C-alpha positions in Angstrom: 0.2 0.0 0.0 2.8 2.3 0.8 4.6 1.8 -2.5 1.4 2.4 -4.6 0.7 5.4 -2.4 4.3 6.8 -3.3 4.5 5.6 -6.8 0.8 7.9 -7.1 2.8 10.9 -5.5 5.8 10.3 -8.3 3.7 9.6 -11.3 1.2 12.5 -10.5 -1.7 10.2 -10.1 -4.4 10.2 -7.9 -3.9 7.8 -4.9 -6.6 5.4 -3.6 -8.0 5.7 -0.9 -8.3 9.4 -1.4 -9.0 12.1 1.4 -12.7 12.0 0.5 -13.0 8.2 0.8 -11.3 8.7 4.4 -13.9 11.2 5.2 -16.9 8.9 3.8 -15.7 5.9 6.1 -15.3 8.5 8.8 -18.6 9.7 8.6 -20.3 6.2 8.2 -18.0 4.7 11.1 -19.3 7.6 13.5 -22.9 7.0 12.6 -22.5 3.2 13.5 -21.1 4.2 16.7 -23.8 6.5 17.7 -26.6 4.1 16.6 -24.9 1.6 18.7 -24.6 4.0 21.9 -27.9 5.4 21.7 -30.1 2.3 20.1 -31.6 4.4 17.7 -31.1 5.1 13.8 -28.7 7.7 13.0 -28.5 10.0 9.9 -25.4 9.6 7.7 -24.5 12.9 6.2 -23.8 12.7 2.6 -21.0 14.4 1.1 -21.9 16.4 -2.3 -20.4 14.4 -5.5 -17.2 15.9 -6.3 
């Protein structure tokens, strides 16, 4: 994974996962934690399309 990341930087292409992917994962993970803590459904903030 690190090799792919460094190669993306060297070649100028976008890396994967992207920062946006990381934000999506974090938002979803937090919604899961919140729902588990409260026992209720939790809304998940949807990022606008880039």
